[in-house]
C-alpha positions in Angstrom: 89.9 -95.6 -13.0 93.8 -95.8 -13.4 95.6 -95.6 -16.8 99.5 -94.7 -17.3 99.8 -91.3 -19.7 96.0 -91.8 -19.2 99.9 -92.7 -17.2 90.1 -74.7 -55.5 89.2 -74.7 -56.9 91.3 -76.5 -54.5 94.8 -77.9 -55.4 95.2 -79.3 -58.9 91.7 -79.5 -60.2 91.8 -78.6 -64.0 88.2 -78.3 -64.8 85.5 -76.4 -63.7 81.8 -76.9 -64.1 79.1 -74.8 -65.1 77.5 -74.6 -62.2 80.3 -73.8 -60.1 80.8 -70.7 -62.6 77.5 -69.9 -62.0 78.2 -70.3 -57.9 81.1 -68.1 -58.4 79.0 -65.3 -60.2 76.5 -65.3 -57.5 79.3 -65.5 -54.6 81.4 -62.2 -56.4 78.1 -60.0 -56.8 77.4 -61.1 -52.6 81.2 -59.9 -52.1 80.6 -56.6 -54.9 77.6 -55.6 -52.9 75.4 -56.1 -55.5 72.8 -58.1 -53.8 74.2 -57.4 -50.1 76.7 -54.7 -48.6 79.0 -56.1 -45.8 80.1 -52.9 -43.7 83.3 -53.0 -41.1 85.0 -50.5 -39.5 87.8 -53.4 -39.0 90.4 -52.7 -41.0 91.6 -56.3 -40.8 87.9 -57.5 -42.0 88.4 -54.5 -44.6 91.5 -55.9 -45.9 90.2 -59.4 -45.7 87.1 -58.3 -48.0 89.2 -56.6 -50.5 91.6 -59.3 -51.4 88.4 -61.9 -51.2 86.8 -59.7 -54.0 90.4 -59.8 -55.8 90.5 -63.5 -55.2 86.8 -64.0 -56.5 87.1 -62.4 -59.7 90.4 -63.5 -60.8 88.6 -67.2 -59.9 85.7 -66.4 -62.1 87.8 -65.1 -65.2 89.5 -68.4 -64.8 86.8 -70.6 -64.3 85.0 -68.6 -67.8 88.3 -69.0 -69.7 88.9 -72.8 -68.7 85.1 -73.4 -69.5 85.3 -72.1 -73.1 88.7 -73.7 -73.5 87.0 -77.0 -72.6 84.0 -76.5 -75.2 86.3 -75.3 -78.4 88.8 -78.3 -77.5 87.0 -81.4 -78.0 83.0 -82.4 -77.7 83.1 -83.8 -73.9 79.9 -84.8 -73.1 78.8 -82.4 -70.1 77.9 -84.5 -67.9 81.5 -86.2 -67.8 82.5 -82.7 -67.1 79.7 -81.6 -64.1 80.6 -85.0 -62.3 84.1 -86.0 -60.8 83.4 -89.0 -59.0 81.2 -91.5 -61.0 77.4 -92.2 -59.0 77.7 -95.5 -59.1 74.3 -95.9 -56.5 72.8 -94.1 -59.4 74.1 -96.3 -62.3 72.7 -99.3 -60.8 69.3 -98.0 -60.6 69.3 -97.1 -64.1 67.5 -99.2 -67.1 70.9 -99.6 -68.9 73.6 -99.5 -67.1 76.0 -99.8 -70.2 73.8 -96.8 -71.7 74.7 -95.0 -68.5 78.6 -95.6 -68.7 78.8 -94.5 -71.8 76.4 -91.3 -71.4 78.6 -91.0 -68.3 82.2 -90.6 -70.6 83.8 -93.3 -68.7 82.9 -96.4 -70.9 86.8 -97.7 -69.5 85.1 -97.8 -65.7 85.6 -101.1 -64.5 83.7 -102.6 -61.1 86.6 -105.2 -60.7 89.1 -101.9 -59.7 87.4 -101.1 -56.5 88.3 -103.4 -53.5 85.8 -104.6 -51.1 89.0 -104.8 -48.4 87.3 -102.8 -45.3 90.4 -100.7 -45.0 90.2 -99.1 -48.5 87.1 -97.0 -49.2 83.6 -99.0 -50.6 82.7 -98.5 -53.6 79.5 -96.9 -53.1 79.2 -93.4 -52.5 78.5 -93.7 -49.0 77.9 -91.5 -45.7 78.3 -92.4 -42.6 75.6 -91.7 -38.9 77.9 -90.1 -36.6 81.0 -90.7 -38.4 83.1 -87.7 -37.4 84.8 -87.2 -40.5 83.2 -86.5 -43.9 82.7 -88.5 -46.5 85.4 -89.6 -49.1 85.8 -91.7 -52.3 89.0 -92.7 -54.0 90.1 -95.0 -56.7 92.1 -98.1 -55.3 94.9 -97.7 -57.8 95.3 -93.7 -56.4 95.8 -94.9 -52.6 99.5 -96.0 -53.0 99.9 -92.6 -55.3 98.1 -90.3 -52.5 99.7 -92.0 -49.0 103.3 -91.0 -50.6 102.1 -87.6 -51.7 100.9 -87.1 -48.1 104.0 -88.8 -46.5 106.1 -86.2 -48.5 104.0 -83.2 -47.9 104.2 -84.1 -43.8 108.0 -84.5 -43.8 108.3 -80.9 -45.3 106.7 -80.3 -41.6 109.4 -82.6 -39.9 111.9 -80.4 -41.1 111.0 -77.6 -39.1 110.6 -78.8 -36.1 112.8 -77.3 -33.1 113.5 -78.7 -30.1 111.0 -79.4 -27.4 109.1 -77.1 -24.5 107.2 -78.5 -21.6 104.1 -77.2 -20.9 101.3 -77.2 -18.3 97.6 -77.6 -18.5 94.6 -78.3 -16.1 92.0 -80.6 -17.8 89.0 -78.5 -16.9 90.6 -75.2 -18.3 92.2 -76.7 -21.5 91.0 -73.8 -23.6 92.1 -70.7 -21.3 95.4 -72.5 -21.2 95.7 -73.5 -24.7 95.0 -69.8 -25.4 97.9 -68.9 -23.0 100.1 -71.2 -24.6 99.7 -70.5 -28.1 99.6 -66.6 -27.1 103.2 -67.1 -27.7 103.9 -67.5 -31.6 107.6 -69.2 -30.7 105.4 -72.4 -29.6 104.6 -73.2 -33.5 107.4 -75.5 -34.7 108.4 -76.4 -31.2 107.8 -80.6 -29.9 105.3 -80.6 -26.9 106.3 -82.4 -23.6 103.0 -82.1 -21.9 102.0 -81.9 -18.0 98.5 -82.2 -16.8 98.7 -80.6 -13.7 97.4 -82.4 -10.9 97.6 -85.8 -12.6 100.5 -88.1 -13.4 102.0 -89.4 -16.2 105.1 -88.5 -19.0 104.7 -87.3 -22.4 106.0 -89.8 -24.6 103.5 -88.5 -27.3 100.2 -89.6 -25.7 99.7 -87.1 -23.6 100.3 -84.3 -26.5 97.9 -86.6 -28.3 95.8 -85.6 -25.4 95.9 -82.4 -25.1 95.1 -81.7 -28.8 92.0 -84.2 -28.3 90.7 -81.8 -25.3 91.1 -78.7 -26.3 89.2 -79.6 -30.1 86.4 -81.5 -28.1 86.1 -78.1 -26.0 86.8 -76.1 -28.9 84.4 -77.6 -30.9 81.2 -77.0 -28.2 82.4 -73.4 -27.4 83.6 -72.0 -31.0 81.7 -74.3 -34.0 78.4 -75.5 -34.8 77.3 -78.7 -37.0 76.9 -82.6 -35.5 79.6 -84.7 -37.2 81.3 -81.8 -39.5 81.7 -78.5 -37.2 81.8 -75.0 -39.0 83.1 -71.8 -37.1 80.7 -70.2 -35.7 80.1 -67.8 -32.2 77.5 -65.5 -31.1 77.6 -62.0 -32.5 78.3 -60.4 -28.8 81.7 -62.4 -29.0 83.0 -61.3 -32.4 85.2 -58.3 -30.3 87.0 -61.6 -29.3 86.9 -63.5 -32.7 90.6 -62.7 -33.6 92.2 -63.7 -30.3 89.9 -67.0 -30.4 90.3 -68.2 -34.1 93.9 -67.0 -34.2 94.6 -69.5 -31.5 92.3 -72.2 -34.0 94.6 -71.7 -36.9 98.1 -72.2 -34.9 97.0 -75.3 -32.8 95.3 -77.1 -36.5 98.6 -76.5 -38.0 100.7 -77.6 -35.2 98.7 -80.1 -34.6 99.6 -81.6 -38.4 103.0 -80.9 -37.9 103.2 -82.9 -34.6 100.6 -85.6 -35.0 100.2 -85.9 -38.4 96.5 -85.8 -38.7 93.4 -83.0 -38.6 90.6 -82.8 -36.3 88.0 -85.6 -37.1 85.0 -83.1 -37.1 86.3 -80.2 -38.8 84.1 -79.7 -41.8 86.5 -80.7 -44.6 84.7 -78.0 -47.0 85.7 -75.5 -44.3 89.0 -76.7 -43.9 89.8 -76.4 -48.0 87.9 -73.1 -47.9 90.9 -72.2 -45.5 93.3 -73.6 -47.2 93.2 -72.4 -50.8 91.1 -69.0 -49.7 88.4 -69.8 -51.8 84.6 -70.0 -51.8 84.2 -72.5 -54.5 84.1 -75.9 -53.8 83.1 -78.8 -55.4 79.4 -79.7 -55.5 79.9 -83.3 -54.7 82.0 -82.5 -51.5 79.6 -79.7 -50.4 77.1 -82.2 -50.4 78.7 -85.0 -48.7 79.9 -82.6 -45.9 76.5 -80.8 -45.5 74.6 -84.1 -45.1 77.2 -84.7 -42.0 76.6 -81.3 -40.3 72.8 -81.3 -40.5 71.3 -83.4 -38.1 70.4 -87.1 -38.3 66.5 -86.3 -39.0 67.4 -83.4 -41.1 69.7 -85.7 -42.9 67.4 -88.0 -43.6 64.9 -86.0 -45.0 67.7 -84.7 -47.3 68.8 -87.9 -48.7 65.1 -89.1 -49.3 64.7 -85.8 -51.3 67.5 -86.5 -53.1 66.7 -89.8 -54.1 63.0 -89.8 -54.8 61.8 -86.0 -54.3 58.2 -87.6 -55.7 58.1 -89.9 -52.5 57.8 -86.8 -49.9 55.0 -87.0 -47.9 53.2 -83.9 -47.1 54.3 -83.6 -43.6 58.2 -84.6 -45.4 57.8 -81.6 -47.7 56.2 -79.3 -45.0 59.5 -80.4 -43.2 61.8 -79.5 -46.2 60.0 -75.9 -46.5 60.5 -75.2 -43.3 64.2 -76.4 -43.5 64.7 -74.2 -46.3 63.1 -71.2 -44.6 65.5 -71.7 -41.7 68.5 -72.2 -43.9 67.9 -68.7 -45.9 66.3 -70.5 -48.7 63.1 -68.7 -49.5 61.8 -70.4 -52.4 59.3 -73.5 -52.7 61.3 -76.9 -53.0 60.8 -78.8 -56.1 62.4 -82.1 -57.9 63.8 -80.1 -60.9 66.0 -77.7 -58.5 66.5 -79.6 -54.8 70.0 -80.7 -56.0 71.2 -77.1 -56.9 69.3 -75.6 -54.2 70.8 -77.6 -51.7 74.1 -77.2 -53.2 74.0 -73.3 -52.5 72.7 -73.7 -49.1 75.6 -76.1 -48.2 77.8 -73.4 -49.9 76.2 -70.8 -47.8 76.7 -73.0 -44.5 79.9 -74.3 -44.7 82.0 -71.7 -46.8 80.4 -67.9 -46.6 78.7 -68.1 -43.0 82.2 -68.8 -41.6 84.0 -67.0 -44.1 84.6 -63.9 -41.2 86.0 -66.5 -39.0 88.1 -68.0 -41.5 90.5 -65.4 -42.2 91.6 -65.5 -38.8 92.4 -69.2 -38.9 94.2 -68.6 -42.4 95.6 -65.6 -41.2 97.3 -67.6 -38.0 98.8 -70.7 -39.8 102.5 -69.9 -40.1 103.8 -68.9 -43.7 106.4 -71.8 -43.4 104.0 -74.1 -42.9 101.7 -72.8 -45.8 104.8 -73.5 -47.9 106.1 -76.4 -47.0 103.1 -78.6 -46.4 99.4 -77.0 -46.6 99.8 -75.4 -50.7 101.1 -79.0 -51.4 98.0 -80.6 -50.8 95.0 -80.6 -53.4 91.4 -81.8 -52.8 92.1 -85.3 -52.9 94.9 -85.4 -50.6 92.5 -83.8 -47.7 90.3 -85.9 -48.7 92.5 -88.8 -48.1 93.9 -87.7 -45.0 90.4 -87.4 -43.6 89.4 -91.3 -44.9 92.4 -92.7 -43.4 91.5 -91.5 -39.9 88.2 -92.8 -39.9 87.9 -95.3 -37.2 85.0 -97.7 -38.5 84.8 -101.2 -36.5 86.5 -103.3 -39.5 89.9 -100.9 -39.1 89.9 -100.6 -35.5 89.9 -104.7 -35.3 93.2 -104.7 -38.1 94.8 -102.2 -35.5 94.6 -104.8 -32.4 97.0 -107.5 -32.1 97.7 -109.3 -28.7 101.6 -109.3 -27.2 101.6 -112.9 -26.8 101.0 -115.1 -29.7 99.6 -118.1 -27.8 96.6 -117.0 -25.3 95.6 -119.2 -22.8 91.9 -119.9 -22.7 90.8 -117.4 -20.4 92.6 -114.7 -22.3 91.2 -116.2 -25.7 87.9 -115.4 -24.2 88.8 -112.0 -22.2 89.9 -111.2 -26.3 86.9 -112.5 -28.2 85.0 -110.0 -25.6 87.0 -106.8 -26.5 86.4 -108.0 -30.1 82.6 -108.4 -29.9 82.4 -104.8 -28.0 84.3 -102.9 -30.6 82.0 -104.3 -33.3 78.4 -103.4 -31.2 79.8 -99.6 -30.3 78.5 -96.7 -32.3 80.7 -94.0 -33.5 81.0 -91.6 -30.9 81.6 -94.6 -28.2 84.3 -95.8 -30.9 86.0 -92.5 -30.6 86.0 -92.6 -26.5 86.9 -95.7 -26.6 90.2 -94.7 -28.7 90.8 -91.7 -27.0 90.8 -93.9 -24.0 93.3 -96.1 -25.1 95.7 -93.9 -27.6 94.8 -90.3 -25.9 93.2 -89.8 -29.5 89.5 -90.1 -31.1 91.9 -90.7 -34.6 92.6 -94.0 -36.1 96.3 -95.1 -34.7 98.8 -95.6 -37.2 101.0 -98.2 -35.1 98.2 -100.0 -33.9 97.1 -101.0 -30.0 98.7 -104.0 -28.4 96.4 -105.8 -25.9 97.7 -107.8 -22.3 95.9 -109.5 -19.9 95.8 -108.9 -16.4 94.5 -111.0 -13.3 92.6 -108.4 -11.4 89.4 -109.0 -9.8 86.4 -107.6 -7.7 86.7 -103.9 -6.8 90.0 -103.9 -8.4 89.3 -105.3 -11.6 89.5 -102.6 -14.4 91.3 -101.9 -18.2 93.8 -99.8 -18.0 95.5 -97.7 -21.0 98.8 -96.7 -21.6 98.4 -93.8 -24.0 102.0 -93.6 -24.9 102.5 -97.2 -26.4 98.9 -97.6 -27.2 98.2 -100.7 -25.1 95.3 -101.6 -23.4 95.4 -104.2 -20.9 92.1 -105.8 -20.1 91.4 -108.4 -17.2 90.2 -111.9 -17.7 87.7 -112.3 -15.0 85.0 -111.2 -16.6 81.7 -113.7 -16.2 80.2 -112.8 -19.3 80.3 -110.4 -22.6 77.2 -108.4 -21.3 79.6 -107.8 -17.8 82.4 -106.7 -19.9 80.6 -104.4 -22.2 79.1 -102.6 -18.8 82.1 -102.3 -17.1 83.6 -100.7 -20.4 80.7 -98.4 -21.3 80.6 -96.9 -18.0 84.2 -96.4 -17.8 83.8 -94.5 -21.2 81.6 -92.5 -20.1 83.4 -91.4 -16.9 85.6 -88.3 -17.1 87.5 -89.8 -14.0 88.6 -92.5 -16.6 90.9 -90.1 -18.4 92.6 -88.7 -15.4 96.1 -89.8 -16.2 98.0 -91.8 -13.4 101.3 -93.5 -13.0 100.9 -97.5 -12.1 
């Protein structure tokens, strides 16, 4: 296939719930050795544990002080203190919607304040299957404010940019090549001019995006685990290499944010919050949302049913749930009363506690200048907004595409219709491949996608992607929409389609 360039308590949360305090005490006991003992002869790990204990102790002290202050200041309903985002779905199921609102301490809530526009977060709690990004809920009135705050933070990173440097990589050895490139600390803050060895194409931004996308695709397979929200994980026999591996991950993560203003779409949000804010205390709603994306689709279905209507679980489903508990280290019998709290602990363990050893290397590798200029300026909402704005749903991709000419010929109208129908029909994995093919990145492009048309036919017929300009050429010679879909899917599933050539 020819294609050119193909050519925390995080942040500002002021209130700490009683559940978070209990979780923090539990984590502090783990860190102090009351429940289990960590031993290591590695001074880096020992220093990390010592600093973690100090941070945990300070968080627990601050949390208890905030809780006591809230209890004495005014009589705020406890449910309002424990719920950062109102569970609309649950309220709709309640017998008295108005009474539930009052009980939640949010009597001023108005449904009309939510927008139904496809490019804004939906009003109900949502969780996409194979969504590649954790769920996020933000009030419509806050979107503009969050966008401005994020732009200011990215502008601070832009100030640090220096003149460019040329790097050469092979697509089939991208992990090794990126490890070699980022072994040099001076690469940080450099603009990149990427050359894929054996391929043609000049880098005007598209190849840089392609380099990062290719790196994360390989890294997620080799060094992470999970379905759609991945966390660091390597076999024990590779622990001797852990610092080298995840130091590169930290550098690439921050450099990608600096150059492309984005994060890897499948990097677990809770894990990133833990890394950025050096904490083990993550909001329980965030943990649950991310954990639902971390587990397999059958597990996700089972856990969601248990959360919504535990009493309706069949004997077989209860047996599967007990096995799920055992596999994830929760050695107790699931119960309707305690299920949510138990699941939060499992999520915290899988997304935050277990990867903590590897996360420390990622955090240490993020340059201090980046931490000060960008990461320290973020909070939970901003990081959630960053994930949300990259989410490539069909509606949002359709809003991104425009034709180069306003007035289309009849055969161009037909081909453009085929393309739009294809975008509406693909699953999330195919959507990510489509965007990677066209733009060099599986993320939603900020500057849109331009569609042009060609008259290629026969054995020469093919879509052509220009990743540097986010332009897609599509032939007008397809006999049917099924013909178009078959060829497009064949291209997206072919490794050769992503090799760069110059046209």
